[in-house]
C-alpha positions as CSV (number, residue, x, y, z in Angstrom):
1,X,126.5,152.0,108.5
2,X,127.3,154.0,105.4
3,X,124.7,155.3,103.0
4,X,125.7,152.6,100.6
5,X,125.0,149.9,103.2
6,X,121.6,151.4,104.0
7,X,120.7,151.5,100.3
8,X,121.7,147.9,99.9
9,X,119.5,146.9,102.9
10,X,116.6,148.9,101.5
11,X,117.0,147.2,98.1
12,X,117.0,143.8,99.7
13,X,113.9,144.6,101.8
14,X,112.1,146.0,98.6
15,X,113.0,142.8,96.7
16,X,111.7,140.6,99.6
17,X,108.4,142.5,99.8
18,X,108.0,142.6,96.0
19,X,108.2,138.8,96.0
20,X,106.4,138.0,99.2
21,X,103.4,140.3,99.0
22,X,102.0,138.8,95.8
23,X,102.7,135.3,97.1
24,X,100.9,136.0,100.4
25,X,98.0,137.5,98.5
26,X,97.6,134.3,96.5
27,X,97.9,132.2,99.6
28,X,95.3,134.3,101.3
29,X,92.8,134.1,98.4
30,X,93.3,130.3,98.4
31,X,92.8,130.1,102.2
32,X,89.5,132.0,101.9
33,X,88.3,129.2,99.5
34,X,88.6,126.6,102.3
35,X,84.9,126.2,102.9
36,X,85.1,124.9,106.4
37,X,85.8,126.0,109.9
38,X,88.8,123.8,110.3
39,X,92.0,123.9,112.3
40,X,95.3,125.2,110.9
41,X,96.3,121.6,110.0
42,X,93.4,121.1,107.7
43,X,93.8,124.5,106.1
44,X,97.5,123.8,105.6
45,X,96.8,120.4,104.1
46,X,94.3,122.0,101.6
47,X,96.8,124.7,100.7
48,X,99.6,122.2,100.1
49,X,97.7,121.0,97.0
50,X,98.7,124.3,95.5
51,X,102.4,123.3,95.9
52,X,102.7,122.9,92.1
53,X,101.9,126.6,91.7
54,X,104.9,127.7,93.8
55,X,107.2,124.7,93.7
56,X,106.3,123.0,90.5
57,X,105.7,119.6,92.1
58,X,102.5,117.6,92.9
59,X,101.9,117.2,96.7
60,X,102.7,113.9,98.4
61,X,99.6,111.7,98.8
62,X,99.8,112.2,102.5
63,X,99.1,116.0,102.1
64,X,96.0,115.5,100.1
65,X,93.5,115.1,103.0
66,X,91.0,118.0,102.9
67,X,92.1,119.0,99.4
68,X,89.2,117.3,97.4
69,X,87.2,120.6,97.5
70,X,89.7,122.0,95.0
71,X,88.4,119.6,92.3
72,X,84.8,119.2,93.2
73,X,83.1,117.8,90.0
74,X,79.6,118.9,89.0
75,X,76.7,117.1,90.5
76,X,75.7,115.3,87.3
77,X,79.3,114.0,86.6
78,X,79.7,110.2,86.3
79,X,80.1,108.5,89.6
80,X,83.2,106.3,90.2
81,X,83.4,104.0,93.2
82,X,87.0,103.3,94.2
83,X,88.0,100.3,96.2
84,X,91.6,100.5,97.6
85,X,92.9,99.4,101.0
86,X,96.1,101.5,100.9
87,X,95.2,104.9,102.4
88,X,97.8,106.9,100.4
89,X,97.0,105.2,97.1
90,X,93.2,105.6,97.8
91,X,93.6,109.3,98.5
92,X,95.9,110.0,95.5
93,X,93.7,108.0,93.1
94,X,90.5,109.6,94.3
95,X,92.0,113.1,93.9
96,X,93.2,112.2,90.4
97,X,89.7,111.0,89.5
98,X,88.1,114.2,90.9
99,X,90.6,116.4,89.1
100,X,89.5,114.8,85.8
101,X,85.9,115.6,86.5
102,X,84.4,112.5,88.0
103,X,82.6,112.2,91.3
104,X,84.2,109.6,93.6
105,X,83.1,107.4,96.5
106,X,85.7,105.3,98.2
107,X,85.9,102.1,100.2
108,X,88.9,100.5,102.0
109,X,87.9,96.8,101.5
110,X,85.9,94.5,99.3
111,X,83.0,94.1,101.7
112,X,82.4,97.8,102.2
113,X,83.0,98.5,98.6
114,X,80.5,95.9,97.4
115,X,77.9,97.4,99.7
116,X,78.5,100.9,98.2
117,X,78.4,99.6,94.7
118,X,75.0,97.9,95.3
119,X,73.7,101.0,97.1
120,X,75.0,103.7,94.7
121,X,74.9,102.0,91.4
122,X,78.0,103.8,90.0
123,X,78.8,104.5,86.4
124,X,82.2,102.8,86.9
125,X,84.2,100.9,89.5
126,X,88.0,101.1,90.0
127,X,89.1,98.3,92.4
128,X,92.3,96.9,93.7
129,X,92.9,93.2,93.3
130,X,94.3,92.4,96.7
131,X,92.1,93.8,99.5
132,X,90.8,92.5,102.9
133,X,87.4,91.0,103.1
134,X,87.0,90.2,99.4
135,X,89.5,90.4,96.6
136,X,88.9,92.6,93.6
137,X,88.4,89.5,91.5
138,X,85.6,88.3,93.9
139,X,84.0,91.7,93.8
140,X,84.0,91.7,90.0
141,X,82.4,88.2,89.9
142,X,79.7,89.4,92.4
143,X,79.0,92.5,90.3
144,X,78.7,90.4,87.1
145,X,76.2,88.1,88.8
146,X,74.0,91.0,90.1
147,X,71.1,92.1,87.8
148,X,71.3,95.8,87.2
149,X,75.0,95.9,87.9
150,X,76.4,93.3,85.5
151,X,77.2,95.9,82.7
152,X,78.9,98.3,85.1
153,X,82.4,98.9,83.7
154,X,85.2,97.5,86.0
155,X,88.8,98.6,86.0
156,X,90.9,96.3,88.1
157,X,94.3,97.6,89.5
158,X,97.1,95.3,90.6
159,X,100.8,95.3,91.4
160,X,101.1,91.5,90.6
161,X,100.5,89.5,87.4
162,X,97.0,88.0,87.1
163,X,95.8,84.9,85.4
164,X,93.8,85.3,82.2
165,X,90.7,84.1,84.1
166,X,91.1,86.9,86.7
167,X,91.8,89.5,84.0
168,X,88.6,88.5,82.2
169,X,86.5,89.3,85.2
170,X,87.0,93.0,84.6
171,X,86.8,95.2,81.5
172,X,90.4,96.3,81.8
173,X,93.4,95.7,84.1
174,X,95.8,98.6,85.1
175,X,99.1,97.6,86.6
176,X,100.6,99.6,89.4
177,X,102.3,101.9,89.6
178,X,100.4,103.8,87.1
179,X,100.4,107.4,85.9
180,X,97.4,109.7,86.4
181,X,97.1,110.1,82.7
182,X,96.8,106.4,82.1
183,X,94.1,106.1,84.8
184,X,92.2,109.0,83.4
185,X,92.4,107.5,79.9
186,X,91.1,104.1,80.9
187,X,88.3,105.6,82.9
188,X,87.2,107.9,80.1
189,X,87.4,105.0,77.5
190,X,85.4,102.6,79.8
191,X,82.7,105.3,80.5
192,X,82.3,105.8,76.7
193,X,81.9,102.1,76.1
194,X,79.4,101.7,78.9
195,X,76.1,100.0,77.8
196,X,72.7,100.5,79.4
197,X,72.3,98.3,82.5
198,X,70.1,95.2,82.2
C-alpha cells in the first residue's frame, strides 16, 4: 500500500467511527430505558419504535410489542378501552392512543371487552364493529342500557358501511383505514363532549 492508500483507509475509518459512535450512544441510552429484564428480542422490538429517529419511518405494527413504555401516559390521564380483534390493528391503535396521552386497556373480542368496560368504567370506548363474541353494535347497545355507563362516549370503527341505525348506537363512526391524527382528533373531541355519568 502507498501512503495515499493508507490515508484514504484512515479517512474512511474516521468517517465510519464519526457516524457510528454517536448512533451507538443513542441506541445505548435507549436500551438503558428498557425497564425490564427481557430477552434480546423484546429489547430489539422496543428499540425498533425509534426507527423514525434513524430511518424517518414509523415501525410496522408487528414491531410494536414491548414499545408501549415509550409513551406511558400519566396515571390521571383519561382511560380508553379499545376493543379490536385484529392483533396488528389493536397494537398499532393502542400505541397511537398512548402516544397522544391516554391510558389504554385492550380486549380482543366483544365479550372480554364488555367485561372490561363494566369493571373499569373508562372515559371512552373505541371498538371495532365486526368482532367475535359480540359485535361492536351489540356492545354499544349493552353499554347504553347499563346505568352508570350509558353516557360513556363510544367511537365505533369499521371497514364496511353501516346502516343509520347501527351508526346511531355510537357517538361517532370512524371508517378504516384511518390516520392516527383522525383517531386522536375524534378521541379528543369525544372526551371534551363527555357528560357526567348517570
